[in-house]
C-alpha positions, 0 to 999 in steps of 0.5 A: 819546086825543085830542090835538094837537101844537104847536110853540113857539119859546122864549126862555130867560132872557126875564124873564117866563113868558109867551106872546108870540104865535101866528104862522104860519111860512113853511111855513104851520104854527102856531108859538107864540112864548113866553119863560121866566125859567129858563135853558136848563140842566138842563131848567129852561127846558123845565119852565118851558115846560110849566108856562107852557103848562099854565097858559095852556091851563087844563090840568094839566101832566101833560097836556103832554109835550115830544116834540121839541127838548129842547135847541133853541129850537123845541120840539114838545109833545103836548097830551092832550085838546085839538085844535090849533084849541082849544089855539091859541084858548086861547093867543091869548085 
C-alpha cells in the first residue's frame, strides 16, 4: 500500500467547501488550508473535509482516512494511492 499523510487546517462554518491554499508552516511542513460549510458537531465537519479533499484529489472518499485531530482545527489525513508531492500538486491545480 502506497500513500501519504497530509495536514489540513480547517475552518468549519466557512460558507463553502473549498481548498483555500497549500502553505508551508514554520516547521517546514506542508499545510492545506480549507473551509467547510458544516458545523464542527457530530463529526459533520470531519466528514465534509474528507468529501471535499476526495473530490479535489479525484479519489473515492474511501481512500482517505482521518488519523489525527478529530476535534482540532489541524487534522492529519492518510491518503491511499498518492504520494505527498502528487497529492499536494492536485490540490494546488
